[in-house]
LODO-957664 format. One record per residue: residue number from 1; residue in one letter; x, y, z of N, C-alpha, C, O in turn. Coordinates in Angstrom, 3 decimals, decimal comma. Layout:
BEGIN
+-----+------+----------+----------+----------+----------+----------+----------+----------+----------+----------+----------+----------+----------+
!  nr ! rest !      npx !      npy !      npz !     capx !     capy !     capz !      cpx !      cpy !      cpz !      opx !      opy !      opz !
+-----+------+----------+----------+----------+----------+----------+----------+----------+----------+----------+----------+----------+----------+
! NUM !    A !        X !        Y !        Z !        X !        Y !        Z !        X !        Y !        Z !        X !        Y !        Z !
...
+-----+------+----------+----------+----------+----------+----------+----------+----------+----------+----------+----------+----------+----------+
This chain:
BEGIN
+-----+------+----------+----------+----------+----------+----------+----------+----------+----------+----------+----------+----------+----------+
!  nr ! rest !      npx !      npy !      npz !     capx !     capy !     capz !      cpx !      cpy !      cpz !      opx !      opy !      opz !
+-----+------+----------+----------+----------+----------+----------+----------+----------+----------+----------+----------+----------+----------+
!   1 !    M !   23,376 !   86,113 !   34,354 !   23,478 !   84,745 !   34,803 !   24,129 !   84,746 !   36,179 !   25,090 !   85,474 !   36,430 !
!   2 !    K !   23,595 !   83,929 !   37,049 !   24,111 !   83,879 !   38,413 !   25,361 !   83,008 !   38,477 !   25,520 !   82,059 !   37,708 !
!   3 !    N !   26,215 !   83,344 !   39,385 !   27,470 !   82,626 !   39,585 !   27,229 !   81,474 !   40,556 !   27,562 !   81,570 !   41,738 !
!   4 !    T !   26,643 !   80,372 !   40,049 !   26,392 !   79,211 !   40,900 !   27,274 !   78,047 !   40,452 !   27,774 !   78,011 !   39,328 !
!   5 !    N !   27,440 !   77,122 !   41,349 !   28,262 !   75,949 !   41,053 !   27,627 !   75,107 !   39,945 !   28,335 !   74,553 !   39,103 !
!   6 !    F !   26,290 !   75,008 !   39,943 !   25,592 !   74,244 !   38,910 !   25,821 !   74,846 !   37,527 !   26,122 !   74,128 !   36,573 !
!   7 !    N !   25,677 !   76,173 !   37,421 !   25,890 !   76,842 !   36,137 !   27,321 !   76,655 !   35,640 !   27,548 !   76,479 !   34,443 !
!   8 !    K !   28,283 !   76,694 !   36,559 !   29,672 !   76,502 !   36,168 !   29,873 !   75,123 !   35,552 !   30,514 !   74,998 !   34,508 !
!   9 !    W !   29,327 !   74,084 !   36,192 !   29,512 !   72,728 !   35,675 !   28,737 !   72,488 !   34,390 !   29,161 !   71,695 !   33,549 !
!  10 !    V !   27,607 !   73,163 !   34,230 !   26,863 !   73,049 !   32,968 !   27,707 !   73,607 !   31,832 !   27,798 !   72,986 !   30,773 !
!  11 !    F !   28,326 !   74,767 !   32,030 !   29,173 !   75,355 !   30,999 !   30,378 !   74,465 !   30,707 !   30,758 !   74,301 !   29,547 !
!  12 !    I !   30,974 !   73,897 !   31,732 !   32,141 !   73,041 !   31,549 !   31,775 !   71,795 !   30,749 !   32,486 !   71,437 !   29,810 !
!  13 !    V !   30,689 !   71,136 !   31,103 !   30,299 !   69,889 !   30,420 !   29,838 !   70,168 !   28,989 !   30,218 !   69,444 !   28,068 !
!  14 !    I !   29,036 !   71,195 !   28,795 !   28,579 !   71,525 !   27,444 !   29,752 !   71,929 !   26,563 !   29,815 !   71,531 !   25,400 !
!  15 !    G !   30,678 !   72,708 !   27,096 !   31,873 !   73,080 !   26,328 !   32,688 !   71,866 !   25,937 !   33,191 !   71,790 !   24,816 !
!  16 !    G !   32,824 !   70,911 !   26,852 !   33,565 !   69,691 !   26,555 !   32,911 !   68,872 !   25,465 !   33,595 !   68,385 !   24,564 !
!  17 !    F !   31,593 !   68,709 !   25,530 !   30,894 !   67,926 !   24,514 !   30,899 !   68,610 !   23,151 !   31,065 !   67,944 !   22,129 !
!  18 !    I !   30,721 !   69,919 !   23,121 !   30,729 !   70,636 !   21,845 !   32,097 !   70,526 !   21,186 !   32,179 !   70,296 !   19,979 !
!  19 !    T !   33,165 !   70,684 !   21,949 !   34,497 !   70,579 !   21,387 !   34,802 !   69,151 !   20,936 !   35,467 !   68,959 !   19,918 !
!  20 !    S !   34,335 !   68,161 !   21,666 !   34,540 !   66,766 !   21,258 !   33,805 !   66,469 !   19,953 !   34,355 !   65,815 !   19,067 !
!  21 !    I !   32,585 !   66,938 !   19,832 !   31,833 !   66,734 !   18,592 !   32,523 !   67,450 !   17,436 !   32,618 !   66,902 !   16,338 !
!  22 !    F !   33,005 !   68,672 !   17,673 !   33,738 !   69,409 !   16,644 !   34,989 !   68,645 !   16,229 !   35,304 !   68,571 !   15,041 !
!  23 !    S !   35,699 !   68,080 !   17,191 !   36,930 !   67,342 !   16,895 !   36,646 !   66,078 !   16,096 !   37,391 !   65,744 !   15,175 !
!  24 !    F !   35,566 !   65,370 !   16,446 !   35,270 !   64,096 !   15,794 !   34,623 !   64,268 !   14,429 !   34,564 !   63,302 !   13,667 !
!  25 !    T !   34,135 !   65,460 !   14,086 !   33,467 !   65,665 !   12,802 !   34,265 !   66,604 !   11,904 !   34,916 !   66,154 !   10,961 !
!  26 !    I !   34,221 !   67,882 !   12,182 !   34,822 !   68,878 !   11,296 !   36,343 !   68,795 !   11,298 !   36,958 !   68,776 !   10,232 !
!  27 !    L !   36,955 !   68,745 !   12,466 !   38,412 !   68,699 !   12,548 !   38,961 !   67,407 !   11,949 !   40,022 !   67,414 !   11,324 !
!  28 !    Y !   38,246 !   66,301 !   12,136 !   38,648 !   65,023 !   11,549 !   38,688 !   65,114 !   10,029 !   39,635 !   64,641 !    9,401 !
!  29 !    D !   37,656 !   65,725 !    9,431 !   37,625 !   65,876 !    7,975 !   38,699 !   66,823 !    7,466 !   39,205 !   66,641 !    6,358 !
!  30 !    L !   39,057 !   67,830 !    8,254 !   40,118 !   68,755 !    7,836 !   41,504 !   68,114 !    7,933 !   42,351 !   68,345 !    7,070 !
!  31 !    L !   41,739 !   67,318 !    8,965 !   43,051 !   66,705 !    9,147 !   43,271 !   65,507 !    8,248 !   44,398 !   65,254 !    7,823 !
!  32 !    I !   42,213 !   64,763 !    7,950 !   42,340 !   63,539 !    7,164 !   41,373 !   63,623 !    5,977 !   40,274 !   63,071 !    6,040 !
!  33 !    P !   41,769 !   64,306 !    4,900 !   40,862 !   64,419 !    3,759 !   40,711 !   63,097 !    3,000 !   39,644 !   62,826 !    2,450 !
!  34 !    D !   41,765 !   62,271 !    2,963 !   41,711 !   60,984 !    2,265 !   42,031 !   59,879 !    3,267 !   43,194 !   59,648 !    3,597 !
!  35 !    I !   40,993 !   59,198 !    3,746 !   41,224 !   58,192 !    4,781 !   41,952 !   56,971 !    4,242 !   42,558 !   56,229 !    5,014 !
!  36 !    C !   41,905 !   56,748 !    2,938 !   42,593 !   55,590 !    2,357 !   44,088 !   55,835 !    2,170 !   44,823 !   54,913 !    1,815 !
!  37 !    Y !   44,543 !   57,047 !    2,399 !   45,966 !   57,371 !    2,281 !   46,791 !   56,512 !    3,230 !   47,923 !   56,149 !    2,909 !
!  38 !    Y !   46,249 !   56,189 !    4,373 !   47,006 !   55,459 !    5,387 !   46,997 !   53,945 !    5,179 !   47,494 !   53,204 !    6,027 !
!  39 !    H !   46,436 !   53,478 !    4,061 !   46,581 !   52,067 !    3,710 !   48,029 !   51,765 !    3,360 !   48,545 !   50,694 !    3,681 !
!  40 !    S !   48,682 !   52,718 !    2,697 !   50,054 !   52,485 !    2,235 !   51,083 !   53,400 !    2,889 !   52,265 !   53,318 !    2,554 !
!  41 !    H !   50,679 !   54,256 !    3,796 !   51,598 !   55,166 !    4,477 !   51,422 !   55,039 !    5,987 !   50,329 !   54,768 !    6,484 !
!  42 !    E !   52,518 !   55,241 !    6,696 !   52,474 !   55,218 !    8,160 !   52,061 !   56,588 !    8,684 !   52,371 !   57,617 !    8,083 !
!  43 !    M !   51,365 !   56,584 !    9,800 !   51,018 !   57,844 !   10,453 !   52,223 !   58,356 !   11,233 !   52,987 !   57,573 !   11,797 !
!  44 !    N !   52,386 !   59,680 !   11,260 !   53,467 !   60,241 !   12,066 !   53,082 !   60,167 !   13,544 !   51,987 !   59,719 !   13,886 !
!  45 !    F !   53,990 !   60,610 !   14,414 !   53,791 !   60,457 !   15,854 !   52,548 !   61,188 !   16,348 !   51,779 !   60,635 !   17,135 !
!  46 !    I !   52,344 !   62,415 !   15,900 !   51,198 !   63,203 !   16,362 !   49,887 !   62,560 !   15,906 !   48,934 !   62,470 !   16,680 !
!  47 !    M !   49,841 !   62,118 !   14,663 !   48,629 !   61,472 !   14,161 !   48,354 !   60,169 !   14,915 !   47,209 !   59,876 !   15,256 !
!  48 !    S !   49,405 !   59,390 !   15,172 !   49,201 !   58,115 !   15,857 !   48,870 !   58,309 !   17,335 !   48,344 !   57,399 !   17,975 !
!  49 !    L !   49,173 !   59,485 !   17,882 !   48,813 !   59,776 !   19,264 !   47,307 !   60,007 !   19,410 !   46,703 !   59,587 !   20,397 !
!  50 !    F !   46,706 !   60,674 !   18,424 !   45,298 !   61,037 !   18,507 !   44,366 !   60,164 !   17,670 !   43,150 !   60,205 !   17,857 !
!  51 !    F !   44,923 !   59,374 !   16,750 !   44,115 !   58,518 !   15,886 !   44,712 !   57,126 !   15,868 !   45,926 !   56,967 !   15,988 !
!  52 !    S !   43,865 !   56,115 !   15,719 !   44,349 !   54,751 !   15,598 !   43,765 !   54,145 !   14,324 !   42,602 !   54,376 !   13,991 !
!  53 !    A !   44,579 !   53,373 !   13,622 !   44,149 !   52,708 !   12,395 !   44,315 !   51,210 !   12,615 !   45,384 !   50,652 !   12,367 !
!  54 !    T !   43,274 !   50,579 !   13,072 !   43,335 !   49,162 !   13,389 !   42,689 !   48,344 !   12,265 !   42,102 !   48,895 !   11,333 !
!  55 !    S !   42,810 !   47,046 !   12,374 !   42,187 !   46,182 !   11,377 !   40,662 !   46,225 !   11,497 !   39,960 !   45,934 !   10,529 !
!  56 !    A !   40,154 !   46,579 !   12,654 !   38,701 !   46,694 !   12,826 !   38,129 !   47,842 !   11,994 !   36,973 !   47,791 !   11,574 !
!  57 !    S !   38,935 !   48,872 !   11,756 !   38,489 !   50,004 !   10,939 !   39,021 !   49,908 !    9,512 !   38,966 !   50,877 !    8,756 !
!  58 !    N !   39,538 !   48,732 !    9,149 !   40,063 !   48,470 !    7,809 !   41,234 !   49,389 !    7,461 !   41,412 !   49,757 !    6,300 !
!  59 !    G !   42,024 !   49,755 !    8,456 !   43,200 !   50,591 !    8,230 !   42,907 !   52,068 !    8,110 !   43,817 !   52,854 !    7,843 !
!  60 !    H !   41,655 !   52,470 !    8,301 !   41,308 !   53,887 !    8,250 !   41,483 !   54,484 !    9,642 !   41,073 !   53,877 !   10,631 !
!  61 !    P !   42,085 !   55,662 !    9,727 !   42,274 !   56,273 !   11,050 !   40,941 !   56,691 !   11,661 !   40,053 !   57,206 !   10,981 !
!  62 !    E !   40,833 !   56,454 !   12,955 !   39,653 !   56,887 !   13,695 !   40,115 !   57,457 !   15,031 !   41,127 !   57,014 !   15,574 !
!  63 !    P !   39,381 !   58,442 !   15,569 !   39,787 !   59,050 !   16,834 !   39,818 !   58,021 !   17,956 !   38,974 !   57,127 !   18,030 !
!  64 !    N !   40,818 !   58,170 !   18,831 !   40,938 !   57,225 !   19,943 !   40,602 !   57,925 !   21,263 !   40,129 !   59,062 !   21,270 !
!  65 !    L !   40,849 !   57,244 !   22,361 !   40,483 !   57,755 !   23,684 !   41,265 !   59,019 !   24,049 !   40,708 !   59,935 !   24,656 !
!  66 !    I !   42,531 !   59,077 !   23,690 !   43,331 !   60,272 !   24,000 !   42,753 !   61,488 !   23,285 !   42,716 !   62,581 !   23,850 !
!  67 !    N !   42,302 !   61,304 !   22,048 !   41,680 !   62,388 !   21,296 !   40,442 !   62,888 !   22,025 !   40,244 !   64,096 !   22,148 !
!  68 !    F !   39,607 !   61,974 !   22,510 !   38,407 !   62,375 !   23,229 !   38,751 !   63,111 !   24,525 !   38,139 !   64,132 !   24,841 !
!  69 !    I !   39,719 !   62,599 !   25,270 !   40,084 !   63,212 !   26,551 !   40,639 !   64,614 !   26,344 !   40,244 !   65,546 !   27,045 !
!  70 !    V !   41,549 !   64,774 !   25,388 !   42,138 !   66,095 !   25,136 !   41,074 !   67,060 !   24,621 !   41,034 !   68,215 !   25,045 !
!  71 !    S !   40,220 !   66,607 !   23,720 !   39,151 !   67,463 !   23,200 !   38,210 !   67,894 !   24,316 !   37,822 !   69,060 !   24,393 !
!  72 !    F !   37,844 !   66,953 !   25,179 !   36,930 !   67,277 !   26,274 !   37,576 !   68,245 !   27,265 !   36,910 !   69,158 !   27,753 !
!  73 !    L !   38,858 !   68,060 !   27,567 !   39,534 !   68,971 !   28,493 !   39,658 !   70,381 !   27,925 !   39,446 !   71,363 !   28,638 !
!  74 !    V !   40,001 !   70,480 !   26,648 !   40,108 !   71,802 !   26,017 !   38,735 !   72,474 !   25,992 !   38,621 !   73,663 !   26,288 !
!  75 !    G !   37,698 !   71,719 !   25,642 !   36,343 !   72,270 !   25,643 !   35,881 !   72,670 !   27,025 !   35,189 !   73,676 !   27,182 !
!  76 !    S !   36,254 !   71,893 !   28,034 !   35,901 !   72,240 !   29,411 !   36,568 !   73,535 !   29,833 !   35,956 !   74,365 !   30,506 !
!  77 !    L !   37,809 !   73,709 !   29,443 !   38,515 !   74,959 !   29,751 !   37,854 !   76,135 !   29,049 !   37,686 !   77,200 !   29,644 !
!  78 !    I !   37,479 !   75,952 !   27,799 !   36,783 !   77,014 !   27,067 !   35,445 !   77,328 !   27,733 !   35,088 !   78,497 !   27,881 !
!  79 !    G !   34,702 !   76,295 !   28,136 !   33,432 !   76,513 !   28,830 !   33,611 !   77,251 !   30,144 !   32,798 !   78,108 !   30,490 !
!  80 !    F !   34,668 !   76,926 !   30,880 !   34,933 !   77,607 !   32,147 !   35,285 !   79,076 !   31,919 !   34,842 !   79,944 !   32,671 !
!  81 !    V !   36,076 !   79,357 !   30,889 !   36,438 !   80,745 !   30,583 !   35,198 !   81,537 !   30,180 !   35,036 !   82,684 !   30,597 !
!  82 !    I !   34,326 !   80,941 !   29,377 !   33,094 !   81,625 !   28,986 !   32,212 !   81,864 !   30,214 !   31,614 !   82,932 !   30,349 !
!  83 !    F !   32,131 !   80,886 !   31,098 !   31,355 !   81,063 !   32,327 !   31,901 !   82,221 !   33,155 !   31,136 !   83,057 !   33,635 !
!  84 !    K !   33,213 !   82,273 !   33,322 !   33,819 !   83,350 !   34,124 !   33,585 !   84,714 !   33,485 !   33,429 !   85,711 !   34,190 !
!  85 !    K !   33,559 !   84,762 !   32,167 !   33,365 !   86,035 !   31,475 !   31,944 !   86,557 !   31,653 !   31,748 !   87,763 !   31,803 !
!  86 !    F !   30,956 !   85,677 !   31,638 !   29,566 !   86,108 !   31,676 !   28,880 !   85,969 !   33,022 !   27,741 !   86,411 !   33,169 !
!  87 !    A !   29,523 !   85,378 !   33,998 !   28,898 !   85,194 !   35,318 !   28,920 !   86,507 !   36,102 !   29,916 !   87,231 !   36,118 !
!  88 !    K !   27,802 !   86,784 !   36,742 !   27,719 !   87,986 !   37,584 !   28,248 !   87,621 !   38,965 !   27,982 !   86,537 !   39,484 !
!  89 !    Q !   28,969 !   88,508 !   39,522 !   29,550 !   88,283 !   40,853 !   28,544 !   88,479 !   41,937 !   28,869 !   88,329 !   43,115 !
+-----+------+----------+----------+----------+----------+----------+----------+----------+----------+----------+----------+----------+----------+
């Protein structure tokens, strides 16, 4: 693979989207096995930072904007590292 600016950004964007999808699906199910638990319990600080439980979601936690931003940034970093590993100089 050639070391071009386009290829670098493709890896960064794809890595960000894959990690965001992973966070919103698999990681969400692992962290919150019972979504109705938060009807009667408060979320701790870390959970409330990445998830919001509003009346629109009937008190069930759902990923918020900070969760998406952090997931996308981590995925972008992973994509950049993979690009650097496989790019020919």
